[in-house]
C-alpha positions in Angstrom: 11.1 11.8 14.3 11.1 8.0 14.8 10.9 6.5 18.3 12.9 3.9 19.5 10.5 1.0 18.6 10.3 2.1 15.2 14.2 2.4 14.8 14.6 -1.2 16.1 11.8 -2.2 13.3 13.9 -0.9 10.8 17.2 -2.5 12.0 15.8 -5.7 12.5 14.2 -5.6 9.0 17.6 -4.4 7.1 19.6 -6.7 9.5 17.6 -9.7 8.5 17.7 -8.8 4.7 21.5 -8.8 5.0 21.4 -12.0 7.0 19.6 -13.8 4.3 21.7 -12.7 1.4 25.1 -13.3 2.9 24.5 -16.4 5.1 22.1 -18.0 3.2 23.4 -21.4 4.5 22.3 -20.5 8.2 18.8 -19.5 7.0 18.0 -22.6 5.0 15.8 -24.0 7.2 13.8 -20.7 7.2 13.4 -20.7 3.4 9.7 -21.6 3.3 8.6 -19.7 6.5 7.3 -16.6 5.1 4.0 -17.8 4.6 3.5 -19.0 7.8 5.2 -15.6 9.5 3.0 -13.4 7.4 0.0 -15.4 8.9 1.1 -14.7 12.3 1.3 -10.9 11.5 -2.2 -11.0 10.3 -3.3 -13.0 13.5 -2.1 -10.6 15.7 -3.9 -7.8 14.2 -7.2 -9.6 14.3 -7.0 -10.4 18.0 -7.7 -6.8 19.3 -10.4 -6.3 16.6 -14.0 -6.7 17.2 -15.2 -7.2 13.7 -18.8 -6.2 14.3 -17.9 -2.8 15.8 -15.7 -2.1 13.3 -18.2 -2.7 10.5 -20.8 -0.5 12.2 -18.4 2.1 12.4 -17.7 1.8 8.6 -21.2 1.9 8.0 -21.6 5.3 9.4 -19.6 6.6 6.7 -20.2 4.1 3.8 -19.5 6.4 0.9 -15.7 7.0 2.4 -15.1 3.5 3.4 -16.5 2.2 -0.2 -14.5 4.7 -1.8 -11.3 4.0 0.0 -11.7 0.4 -0.7 -12.5 1.3 -4.3 -9.5 3.1 -4.8 -7.3 0.8 -2.8 -8.2 -2.5 -4.5 -8.9 -1.5 -8.0 -8.3 2.3 -9.2 -4.7 2.7 -7.5 -3.4 -1.0 -8.9 -4.6 0.1 -12.3 -3.1 3.5 -12.4 0.3 2.0 -11.1 0.3 -0.7 -13.8 -0.4 1.8 -16.5 2.2 4.0 -15.2 5.0 1.4 -15.4 3.5 -0.2 -18.3 4.4 3.2 -20.2 7.6 4.2 -18.5 9.1 1.3 -16.9 7.6 -2.2 -18.3 9.7 -4.4 -16.3 8.3 -3.5 -13.0 4.5 -3.1 -14.3 3.6 -6.5 -12.4 5.5 -5.7 -9.4 4.0 -2.5 -9.1 0.5 -3.8 -9.6 1.0 -6.1 -6.8 2.0 -3.9 -4.4 -0.1 -1.2 -5.1 -3.2 -3.5 -5.1 -2.0 -5.0 -1.8 -4.3 -4.7 1.3 -3.6 -1.9 3.9 -0.8 -2.7 6.0 -1.5 -4.1 9.6 0.7 -1.0 11.0 -1.8 1.4 9.4 -3.7 2.2 12.6 -0.3 2.7 14.4 0.4 5.6 11.5 -3.0 7.1 11.7 -2.9 7.5 15.3 0.4 9.9 14.6 -1.6 11.7 11.8 -4.9 12.5 13.8 -6.6 10.0 11.5 -9.7 7.9 12.0 -8.1 5.0 14.0 -11.1 2.8 13.7 -11.9 3.5 10.1 -8.2 2.7 9.2 -8.5 -0.6 11.2 -11.6 -1.1 9.1 -10.1 -0.6 5.9 -7.1 -2.9 6.9 -9.5 -5.6 7.7 -11.8 -5.3 4.7 -9.2 -4.7 2.2 -7.7 -7.8 3.5 -10.8 -9.9 3.4 -11.4 -8.5 -0.3 -7.9 -9.2 -1.6 -8.1 -12.5 -2.9 -11.3 -11.6 -5.0 -9.2 -8.5 -6.5 -5.8 -8.8 -6.8 -5.6 -12.2 -8.7 -8.2 -11.6 -11.3 -6.4 -7.9 -11.7 -3.1 -10.1 -12.3 -4.6 -12.4 -14.6 -6.2 -9.8 -16.8 -3.2 -7.3 -16.9 -0.3 -9.6 -16.8 -1.9 -12.7 -18.1 0.3 -13.2 -21.1 3.5 -12.7 -18.8 2.8 -15.2 -16.4 1.9 -19.1 -16.5 0.3 -19.0 -13.0 -3.5 -20.0 -12.8 -6.0 -17.6 -10.9 -7.4 -20.4 -8.7 -4.2 -21.2 -7.0 -3.5 -17.4 -6.4 -7.1 -16.9 -5.0 -6.5 -20.4 -2.7 -3.5 -19.0 -1.4 -4.5 -15.6 -0.4 -7.6 -17.0 1.1 -5.7 -19.4 3.2 -3.3 -16.3 4.3 -6.1 -14.0 5.4 -9.0 -16.0 6.1 -7.3 -18.6 8.7 -5.4 -15.5 10.7 -9.0 -14.0 10.9 -10.8 -17.1 11.9 -7.9 -18.0 14.5 -7.8 -14.4 15.6 -11.3 -13.9 16.6 -11.7 -17.7 17.9 -8.7 -17.0 20.2 -10.2 -13.6 21.4 -13.5 -15.4 22.2 -12.1 -18.6 23.8 -9.0 -18.2 24.9 -8.8 -14.6 26.7 -5.8 -15.3 28.9 -3.8 -16.3 25.6 -5.3 -13.4 23.8 -4.1 -10.8 26.5 -0.6 -12.4 26.7 -0.2 -12.2 22.8 -1.5 -8.6 22.6 1.0 -7.8 25.3 3.7 -9.7 23.4 2.6 -8.2 19.9 5.6 -5.9 19.3 8.3 -8.4 19.8 6.4 -11.2 18.2 5.7 -8.8 15.2 9.8 -8.4 15.2 10.4 -11.9 15.1 7.8 -12.6 12.2 9.4 -9.7 10.1 12.7 -10.9 10.6 12.1 -14.5 9.7 10.1 -13.5 6.9 13.1 -11.0 5.4 15.7 -13.9 6.1 13.5 -16.7 4.5 12.7 -14.7 1.5 16.4 -13.0 0.7 18.2 -16.5 1.8 15.9 -17.9 -1.1 17.2 -15.3 -3.5 20.7 -14.9 -2.2 22.5 -15.6 -5.4 20.3 -13.3 -7.3 21.2 -10.3 -4.9 24.9 -11.1 -4.9 25.1 -11.6 -8.5 22.9 -8.9 -9.5 23.1 -6.2 -6.9 22.1 -3.5 -9.4 18.8 -5.0 -9.8 18.1 -4.9 -5.9 19.2 -0.9 -6.3 17.0 -0.4 -9.4 14.0 -1.9 -7.5 14.5 0.2 -4.6 14.6 3.1 -7.2 11.4 1.9 -8.9 9.7 1.6 -5.4 10.8 5.1 -4.4 9.3 6.7 -7.8 6.0 4.7 -7.2 5.7 6.4 -3.7 6.8 9.6 -4.6 4.0 9.5 -7.6 1.5 8.2 -5.5 1.7 10.8 -2.6 1.6 13.7 -4.9 -1.3 12.1 -6.9 -3.3 11.3 -3.5 -2.2 14.6 -1.6 -3.5 16.6 -4.7 -6.7 14.6 -4.9 -7.5 14.8 -1.0 -6.1 18.6 -0.8 -9.8 19.6 -0.2 -11.1 17.0 2.3 -11.5 17.8 5.7 -8.2 17.0 7.8 -9.3 14.0 9.5 -10.6 12.3 6.3 -7.4 13.4 4.3 -5.1 11.9 7.0 -7.1 8.6 7.3 -7.2 8.2 3.3 -3.3 9.1 2.9 -2.9 6.3 5.7 -5.0 3.7 3.8 -3.9 4.3 0.7 -0.1 4.9 1.0 0.8 2.0 3.3 0.1 -1.5 1.5 0.8 -4.7 3.2 4.0 -5.4 1.2 5.0 -8.2 3.6 2.0 -10.0 2.4 3.2 -9.6 -1.4 6.6 -10.2 -0.6 5.6 -13.8 0.7 3.1 -14.2 -2.2 5.5 -13.2 -4.9 7.9 -15.9 -3.5 5.3 -18.5 -4.2 4.0 -17.6 -7.7 6.4 -14.7 -9.2 10.0 -14.2 -9.8 13.1 -12.5 -8.0 12.2 -9.0 -9.6 8.7 -9.3 -8.1 10.1 -10.2 -4.7 13.0 -7.8 -4.7 10.7 -4.9 -5.4 8.3 -5.8 -2.6 11.1 -6.5 -0.2 12.9 -3.3 -1.0 9.8 -1.1 -0.7 10.3 -1.1 3.0 12.6 1.8 2.3 10.2 4.2 0.8 7.5 2.8 2.8 9.0 4.2 6.1 10.5 7.2 4.6 7.3 8.7 3.3 6.3 9.1 7.2 8.2 12.1 6.8 6.4 13.6 3.9 3.1 12.7 5.5 3.4 14.5 8.8 3.2 17.8 6.6 0.6 16.7 4.1 -1.8 15.4 6.7 -2.1 18.7 8.5 -2.4 20.9 5.2 -5.8 22.8 5.0 -6.8 22.2 8.8 
């Protein structure tokens, strides 16, 4: 069952989406806010993390850590791109972007729900975020280069800006501004709600006309995201069926919860409404898979 805070997050997410679509004129000042507020979300995730401690923990299980990173950043986006390329070509780029995203900053919270290794999960969140600028843009350029007119270096620069700046500021704040850090950590939930809400309003107001004139496209994107989640859950659950319970739960959380909000802001800068819509509507299957994972994470334990 969802907790009260989770319900508030869902209401905030869907309410701000509707606000951006139906009242774009009120949201116009926020049209270019997603980039900033995605960085705020990442900064909050870096505040409470001791990077040296995470790395040392990850090194205790180097094969598991390297395996999760390889699947998350290379193998899974390749598989999703191939799936959509064969069966639903219009979403091959959108699927590649979301599947190739770093692990979501909410993943450690989900790890706690399923008995996963929280420290290793947080390590994969950070490590996948740090390598993302060097994995996702080359994959996009190599696989979808003919369908886009975006240079490789601009994508790398933007992802590096969105990830490395919050990482540096988060660690600097934790080291030199402990009282500010304590306040930010204590207020992380409402601050995260504001960041998610402003990001949604900014994105959906930008594409308001598209949603209103082509509502079927939004429903189709939601369906495509649901199909992608269902296929990945089945495939990864089967692949992890003989893994010990804690590592199985950790693997599923790290692989099945992408940072779609990061890709949402990224898509608004470099791609079109279809990619942004796919990333935005991914919030629906993103949370619904929690109900499925409660059962899968415990199998074989």
